[in-house]
N, C-alpha and C positions, 0 to 999 in steps of 0.2 A: 772791197778794192777791185776786185774782178768783175762784179756787178756794173759797177759805174763805168768800166772799160767797155764791157759788152753792150751797154745803153748807149755810150757815145757812138761806138761803130755802127749800131743799129740806126741811128739819127742820121749819121752821114751816109747809110745806105739807102735812105729814102723809102723804106718800107712802111713806116708811119704815114708817109704822104699817099702812098699807094692804097693803105687801108681807108685812109680818110677819104680818098676820092671815090672807091669804091661803095662806101657806106653812103656819101653823098648822093651818088647815082641812084643807089637803090631807094633811098628816100625820095628823091625827085620822081622816080618811076612810080613809087606808092602813091604819092600826093596825086599824079596824074590818074591813077586808076581810081581813086577815091573821087577825083572830081568827075571823070567819066561815068561810074556808077550813080553819084548823086544827080548828075543830069538826066539819067536813063530813068530814074524815079517818077519823075513827072507827079510831083507832088500838088501841083497847082490844079490838076484835073480831078473830077469826082470819081470815086470808085464805081466800077461797072460789074455787072455779072457775067461771068463765063458761059454759064449755062441758065436754063429757066429754073424756077423753084419748082420741086416736087413736093406734093404734100399728099399722103395717102387719104382714100375717102373714109376709111374706118380707124379708129383709134389704135394705136399700136399698144396691146396690153396682152398679158399671159391667157391662154385659153382656160376654161375651167378644167380640164382634163389634167394639164399642166399643173395647176394649183392642187387639185385632188391628190395627184401623183405626189408631188412634194410634200404635201401635209401628211398622208400616209407613210411616207419614208421618214420624215422627222419623227412622228409619233413612234413609229417602230423602233428608231434608234434611242429616243427617250425611253421607252420601255424596257428595253434591254438593258440600259444603262443604270435604271432603277433597281432592275431585278439582279444585275450584278453586285450593286452596292448593298442591298438588302441580303444577299447571300453572304457577302464579305462580313457585314455587321454579324449575323447569326453565328457565323464561324468563329468570329473574334470572341462572342460573348460566351459560347460553348467551351472556347479554350480556356477563358478566365473561371467560369465556373467549375471546370475539371481540376485546374491548378489550385484553386483555393479550397475545395472540397471534398 
């Protein structure tokens, strides 16, 4: 009952009309902005470059020293991991043999 009374008073005060008009004005402004931006796109013209194309004279690839260094590093890491796994396996096997016998 109280809500309907409040709604009737609000409708009489015209706040709904003010909100509608403000929303309508925002929508009109946004439509105008969209139309302005669409007009600036110039979709009918072909694309152009802003600067000339630059292509290096030699191929971009890693140097031999970089490949060698990376290979040595990866090989070292794999060697260390294999050694650690081997040590862990041997320790585990020794523990089992001691506990069994």
